[in-house]
VOROTOR-727295 format. One record per residue (C-alpha): residue in three letters; x negated, y negated, z. Coordinates in pm, whole numbers, plus 32768, in hexadecimal, padded with zeros to 4 digits. Layout:
NODE   r   px   py   pz
NODE Ala    X    Y    Z
...
# end
This chain:
NODE   r   px   py   pz
NODE Met 0D93 2943 FB63
NODE Thr 0D4E 2A28 FA3B
NODE Asp 0C0F 29CF F985
NODE Pro 0C84 28F2 F861
NODE Tyr 0B63 296D F789
NODE Arg 0BB0 2ADE F7BB
NODE Arg 0C15 2BB5 F690
NODE Phe 0CC5 2D03 F68E
NODE Tyr 0BA9 2DA6 F5CB
NODE Pro 0A2E 2D79 F5F1
NODE Leu 0995 2C7F F504
NODE Gln 082D 2C32 F4B3
NODE Glu 0806 2ABD F4DE
NODE Asp 0772 29E4 F3CC
NODE Phe 071A 2875 F39D
NODE Arg 0887 2803 F3B7
NODE Ala 093F 279C F4F1
NODE Pro 0A5B 288C F550
NODE Phe 0B7E 27B1 F4E3
NODE Ala 0ACD 274A F3A3
NODE Arg 0AAC 28BA F355
NODE Asp 0C20 28E8 F398
NODE Arg 0C6B 27CA F2AA
NODE Asp 0B97 2865 F197
NODE Arg 0C48 29B3 F1BB
NODE Val 0D9C 290B F19D
NODE Leu 0D34 2838 F071
NODE His 0CBC 296B EFB3
NODE Cys 0DE8 2A4C EFF8
NODE Gly 0EF2 2A93 EEF4
NODE Ser 1012 2A17 EFCB
NODE Phe 0F79 28BC EFD8
NODE Arg 0F51 28A8 EE5E
NODE Arg 10BB 2912 EE27
NODE Leu 1132 27E2 EEEC
NODE Glu 10EC 271A EDAE
NODE Tyr 1226 27A8 ED0F
NODE Lys 130D 27B2 EE3D
NODE Thr 141D 26AE EE6E
NODE Gln 1403 2597 EF6A
NODE Val 1548 24E2 EF0F
NODE Phe 1542 24D4 ED93
NODE Leu 1517 2612 ECC8
NODE Asn 13B6 262E EC3F
NODE His 141D 262C EAD1
NODE Glu 14D7 24E0 EAF2
NODE Gly 139D 240F EAC9
NODE Asp 122C 23F6 EB0A
NODE Tyr 124D 22D4 EC00
NODE Phe 131A 2377 ED11
NODE Arg 1288 2411 EE49
NODE Thr 126A 2586 EE6C
NODE Arg 121D 2652 EFA3
NODE Leu 10AE 2633 EF46
NODE Thr 10A2 24B8 EF29
NODE His 1176 249F F064
NODE Ser 107F 257A F123
NODE Leu 0F5E 24A2 F0AB
NODE Glu 100F 2366 F11B
NODE Val 105B 23FC F26F
NODE Ser 0EEE 245F F28C
NODE Gln 0E77 22FE F23A
NODE Ile 0F5D 2261 F33D
NODE Ala 0F07 2368 F442
NODE Arg 0D92 2331 F410
NODE Thr 0DBF 21BA F43B
NODE Leu 0E88 21EA F57B
NODE Ala 0D90 22E4 F60A
NODE Arg 0C68 2205 F5BD
NODE Gln 0D08 20D2 F65A
NODE Leu 0D6C 2196 F792
NODE Gly 0C19 223D F7BB
NODE Leu 0C9B 239D F774
NODE Asp 0C19 24B5 F699
NODE Glu 0C4E 2440 F535
NODE Ala 0BFE 2591 F496
NODE Leu 0CFB 2648 F570
NODE Ala 0E0D 254E F51A
NODE Glu 0DB1 2570 F3AB
NODE Val 0DC8 26EB F398
NODE Ile 0F12 26F7 F457
NODE Ala 0FA0 25F3 F368
NODE Leu 0F29 26AD F233
NODE Ser 0FC0 27F0 F2B8
NODE His 110A 277A F347
NODE Asp 11DA 27B6 F20A
NODE Leu 1134 28F1 F184
NODE Gly 126C 29BA F1D9
NODE His 1363 28E3 F11A
NODE Thr 143A 298D F017
NODE Pro 1481 2910 EEB7
NODE Phe 158A 27FF EEA3
NODE Gly 1539 2763 EFF1
NODE His 1606 2794 F12B
NODE Val 1735 2820 F074
NODE Gly 1662 2946 EFFF
NODE Gly 15F9 2990 F164
NODE Asp 175C 2967 F1E6
NODE Ala 17DA 2A56 F0DB
NODE Leu 16D3 2B5B F130
NODE Asp 1721 2B3C F2A3
NODE Arg 1893 2B78 F265
NODE Leu 1854 2C99 F174
NODE Val 1768 2D4E F262
NODE Arg 185D 2D26 F382
NODE Glu 1981 2D9C F2AD
NODE Ser 18AF 2ECF F257
NODE Gly 18BE 2F2E F3C6
NODE His 1773 2E9D F43B
NODE Pro 17B3 2D90 F545
NODE Asn 1652 2D02 F53D
NODE Gly 169D 2C5E F3EF
NODE Phe 15A1 2B7A F343
NODE Glu 1501 2A3A F3C7
NODE His 1402 2977 F2FA
NODE Asn 132A 2904 F41E
NODE Phe 12FA 2A68 F495
NODE Gln 12C7 2AD0 F32C
NODE Ser 119F 29DF F318
NODE Phe 110C 2A92 F445
NODE Arg 114A 2BE5 F3A0
NODE Val 10A1 2B6D F261
NODE Val 0F58 2B26 F314
NODE Thr 0F68 2C53 F400
NODE Thr 1003 2D64 F329
NODE Leu 1060 2D17 F1C0
NODE Glu 0F1F 2C86 F134
NODE Lys 0E27 2D9C F0E5
NODE Arg 0CC3 2D26 F0B1
NODE Tyr 0BFA 2E16 F18B
NODE Lys 0BDE 2F90 F18F
NODE Ala 0BD6 2FB6 F309
NODE Phe 0D12 2EF5 F35E
NODE Asp 0E46 2E41 F2DA
NODE Gly 0E63 2CC8 F2E7
NODE Leu 0D56 2BBC F2ED
NODE Asn 0CD0 2BF5 F44F
NODE Leu 0CFC 2A8C F4B8
NODE Thr 0CA8 2A02 F610
NODE Phe 0D9F 2A0F F730
NODE Ala 0DCA 2893 F72F
NODE Thr 0E22 2890 F5BD
NODE Leu 0F16 29B0 F5E0
NODE Glu 0FB9 2910 F70E
NODE Gly 0FDD 27CA F650
NODE Ile 1085 2876 F529
NODE Leu 116B 293E F60A
NODE Lys 11C7 2820 F6F5
NODE His 1199 26E0 F62D
NODE Ser 1308 2687 F65E
NODE Pro 13F2 26CF F783
NODE Pro 149D 279F F7FD
NODE Tyr 136E 287D F81B
NODE Asp 1412 29C0 F88B
NODE Lys 14F0 2A73 F790
NODE Pro 15C6 2BA4 F7E6
NODE Phe 153B 2C69 F6C0
NODE Phe 13CD 2C4F F729
NODE Pro 132D 2DA4 F768
NODE Asp 12B1 2DEB F8C6
NODE Trp 1141 2DD1 F867
NODE Ile 116E 2C63 F80D
NODE Arg 11FD 2C19 F965
NODE Gln 10D4 2CCB FA00
NODE Val 0FD1 2C0B F938
NODE Phe 106B 2AAF F910
NODE Ala 10F7 29E5 FA32
NODE Leu 124A 2995 F99F
NODE Asp 12B7 28E3 FADE
NODE Arg 11AD 27D9 FAA9
NODE His 1166 26CA F9AC
NODE Pro 1061 271E F8A4
NODE Ser 0F23 2659 F86C
NODE Leu 0F32 24E1 F847
NODE Glu 0EC0 2516 F6E0
NODE Ala 0FF1 25F2 F699
NODE Met 10D7 24E9 F72B
NODE Ile 1033 23E9 F648
NODE Val 107C 24C1 F518
NODE Asp 11EE 24D3 F573
NODE His 1205 2357 F56E
NODE Ala 1127 2337 F43A
NODE Asp 121A 2420 F389
NODE Ala 133F 233A F3DB
NODE Ile 127E 2204 F371
NODE Ala 1219 22A3 F228
NODE Tyr 1367 2331 F1B9
NODE Thr 1430 21FE F221
NODE Ser 1350 210F F162
NODE His 131B 21DF F02A
NODE Asp 1488 2248 F010
NODE Ile 14DF 20D6 F003
NODE Asp 13D6 20A8 EEF7
NODE Asp 1451 21CB EE23
NODE Gly 15C2 217D EE59
NODE Ile 159C 2015 EDE7
NODE Lys 14B6 2077 ECC6
NODE Tyr 15C2 216B EC4D
NODE Gly 16DB 206E EC7F
NODE Leu 17A2 2136 ED7D
NODE Ile 1788 202C EE8A
NODE Ala 172D 1EBD EE91
NODE Phe 1694 1DDB EF96
NODE Ala 17EE 1D45 EFBB
NODE Asp 1854 1E91 F05A
NODE Leu 1753 1E5A F16D
NODE Glu 1740 1CE1 F199
NODE Asp 1824 1CCC F2CA
NODE Leu 1748 1DBC F393
NODE Glu 165C 1D2D F497
NODE Leu 152D 1DF0 F41C
NODE Ser 156B 1D85 F2B3
NODE Arg 1586 1C19 F319
NODE Arg 143E 1C2F F3D6
NODE Val 138A 1CCB F2AE
NODE Asp 142A 1BD5 F1BD
NODE Ala 139C 1AB4 F288
NODE Ile 1240 1B4C F26D
NODE Val 125C 1B77 F0F4
NODE Arg 12E4 1A1A F0BD
NODE Gly 11C7 199B F196
NODE Glu 10DB 1A2F F094
NODE Gly 1185 195A EF8B
NODE Val 1245 1A7B EEEB
NODE Glu 13B9 1A4B EEAC
NODE Pro 14C2 1B5D EE8D
NODE Asp 14EE 1B27 ED17
NODE Glu 137E 1B6D ECD0
NODE His 1301 1CBF EC59
NODE Leu 1205 1CCA ED76
NODE Tyr 1310 1CA9 EE81
NODE Arg 135C 1E1D EE91
NODE His 11EC 1E77 EEBC
NODE Arg 11B0 1D6C EFC1
NODE Phe 12EE 1DCB F07D
NODE Val 1283 1F35 F099
NODE Ala 1127 1ED0 F10B
NODE Gly 11BC 1DDC F204
NODE Leu 12A6 1EE0 F294
NODE Ile 1186 1FD2 F2CA
NODE Arg 10BA 1EBD F36B
NODE Val 11CF 1E5B F45E
NODE Leu 120D 1FC1 F4CA
NODE Val 109D 201E F4EA
NODE Glu 1044 1EE6 F5AE
NODE Asp 116A 1F16 F69A
NODE Leu 1115 2084 F6DC
NODE Ile 0FAA 202F F724
NODE Ala 1002 1F11 F80E
NODE His 110D 1FD7 F8C8
NODE Ser 103C 2115 F8E9
NODE Arg 0EDF 2092 F92F
NODE Ala 0EF0 2076 FAAA
NODE Ala 0F86 21D1 FADF
NODE Val 0E95 2271 F9E9
NODE Glu 0D67 21D0 FA8E
NODE Thr 0DDA 225B FBDB
NODE Leu 0E04 23BB FB55
NODE Arg 0CF1 23CB FA51
NODE Ala 0BDC 24C8 FA94
NODE Asp 0A9B 2528 F9E9
NODE Arg 0B50 2639 F92C
NODE Pro 0CB4 265D F8A7
NODE Leu 0DBA 2651 F9B4
NODE Cys 0E7D 2791 F971
NODE Ala 0FB9 27E6 FA31
NODE Thr 0F71 2730 FB78
NODE Ile 109F 2648 FB91
NODE Pro 11EF 26E3 FBF2
NODE Ala 12EA 26C4 FAD7
NODE Asp 13F2 2631 FBBE
NODE Glu 1312 2503 FBFC
NODE Pro 1314 23DD FB08
NODE Ala 1228 240C F9E3
NODE Pro 10FD 2322 FA00
NODE Val 1102 22D7 F88B
NODE Gly 1224 2216 F7F6
NODE Phe 12BC 20D2 F77E
NODE Ser 1334 1FBA F85C
NODE Pro 14A8 1FD9 F8B6
NODE Ala 1503 1EB8 F7CF
NODE Ile 144F 1F45 F6A0
NODE Ala 14C8 20A7 F6E8
NODE Thr 162F 2028 F6E3
NODE Ala 15F6 1F5A F5AA
NODE Leu 1556 2081 F4F7
NODE Lys 1679 2161 F559
NODE Arg 176B 206A F4BC
NODE Leu 169C 2057 F380
NODE Lys 1696 21D5 F361
NODE Lys 1810 21DD F391
NODE Arg 183F 20E1 F278
NODE Leu 175D 21AB F191
NODE Tyr 1828 22E2 F1DF
NODE Glu 196A 222E F185
NODE Arg 18F3 2179 F04C
NODE Leu 17D4 224C EFC2
NODE Tyr 17D1 23B4 F03A
NODE Arg 194B 23D5 F006
NODE His 1944 2327 EEB2
NODE Glu 19FC 23F8 EDB0
NODE His 18C4 2420 ECDA
NODE Ile 17FB 24AF EDFA
NODE Val 191E 2586 EE73
NODE Arg 1957 2610 ED14
NODE Asn 17EF 267B ECE9
NODE Met 17D6 2709 EE46
NODE Tyr 1916 27CC EE12
NODE Ala 1883 2865 ECD7
NODE Gly 1746 28B9 ED98
NODE Lys 1810 2959 EEAF
NODE Arg 18CC 2A31 EDB7
NODE Cys 1782 2A99 ED19
NODE Val 16FB 2B0E EE6B
NODE Glu 1840 2BC5 EEB7
NODE Ala 183C 2C76 ED67
NODE Leu 16D2 2CE2 ED87
NODE Tyr 170A 2D6B EEE6
NODE Arg 183A 2E2C EE6F
NODE Ala 1780 2EB8 ED41
NODE Tyr 164D 2F28 EE05
NODE Thr 1727 2FC2 EF13
NODE Glu 17FB 3084 EE1B
NODE Glu 16D7 30E7 ED3C
NODE Pro 1586 30E0 EDF4
NODE Asp 14D4 3156 ECB6
NODE Leu 14FD 2FF2 EC36
NODE Leu 13F0 2F8D ED2E
NODE Pro 1280 2F88 ECCA
NODE Val 11C3 30C6 ED1D
NODE Thr 10F3 3015 EE24
NODE Gln 122C 2FA7 EEDB
NODE Lys 12D7 30FA EEC9
NODE Ala 11A1 3196 EF63
NODE Leu 11DD 30C2 F099
NODE Phe 131F 3182 F0E4
NODE Glu 1240 3282 F191
NODE Arg 11D1 317B F28D
NODE Arg 12F2 3086 F2A7
NODE Ala 146D 308B F29F
NODE Pro 14F7 3065 F13C
NODE His 15C2 2F2E F18F
NODE Arg 1487 2E83 F212
NODE Val 13BE 2EE0 F0DE
NODE Ile 14CF 2E55 EFFF
NODE Ala 14EA 2D13 F0C9
NODE Asp 136F 2CEB F0C5
NODE Thr 1367 2D21 EF4C
NODE Ile 146F 2C18 EF08
NODE Ala 13DC 2B23 F005
NODE Ser 128B 2B35 EF58
NODE Met 131B 2AD4 EE05
NODE Thr 12FC 297E ED68
NODE Asp 1435 28D7 ECE1
NODE Arg 13E0 2927 EB7A
NODE Phe 137F 2A91 EBC0
NODE Ala 14C3 2AC7 EC7D
NODE Met 158A 2A38 EB59
NODE Lys 14C1 2B0A EA62
NODE Ser 1504 2C44 EB2E
NODE Tyr 1676 2BEF EB3F
NODE His 1680 2BC3 E9C6
NODE Gln 15CA 2D0B E989
NODE Ile 16B9 2DCC EA68
NODE Tyr 1804 2D28 EA13
NODE Gly 17C0 2CA0 E8B5
NODE Leu 182B 2B42 E918
NODE Thr 177E 29F2 E939
NODE Leu 17C3 2918 EA66
NODE Arg 17E0 27A8 EA1B
# end
């Protein structure tokens, strides 16, 4: 097993533990700060209440830390993977990434764009904080967790050096698997919160689902009725509680069997069942809830309209920078000497916040997206 604390470049140790040091480097990087103005579901300018990629990452981190602590795993490792897992997201959420992927492929480059791998590239290549090397020089366990926090682990576009360094035929650390589930818990619960707050869905849209009925019983047991203002807050908290408690109960025995004194990196074959997960009943119920949210919330005309505008913004920026590279900042044009132009352009757009992308669109085309 590769040493989970190893880094690609020598580092003088200080008073911090290795994964705490990784966390600090992620928290202080520019890509993390820009998550504040990147879309989760609702565009950032639509209101101060709605989640962004930053608040989502913080919620995933909180849930992942709780899970790691309860399962006796490395809390700091789970935290830094959670804080890093969305660093590669484009403006305008998944539609921005899908648009970039299609544009890069249509430009004749089959590797395309994928936001999970982009998060890995952010911390290994794109962030520049040190003179001697690119990236943040994070530990192997953190990098593996970012690269492999959700299956399938092997992607056809991975360069050969990744296959040589990371065991893509094996599950990542238990902490990385925890983050994958914490991500699902966080976005499912807070998308319900934001969707109901905005009036795009109602609890009536969910009331026939098994998981909703179970959470409703918990909330009513607290003395809170559906017509009360507190119901939405208590429902979201109850949903998180049900999912977290189930994952802990269903995973504890397997984790205790596998747990070692240091992070368990790439030791379990990927074709074997993952030791971290929900019970079959809750996994099925959660799948049905996600399907309902896709039908009633994510495909709501308001969301689709805004995401369509965001997609067109990404498409227009890619076309403009491809046709006229001098539109790019000087620092980005200088990278053409080291990287393929299409990758520099995709990296530039992926790094943008929603509002900066819209501002750039307006400056180039003289139009305002609404």
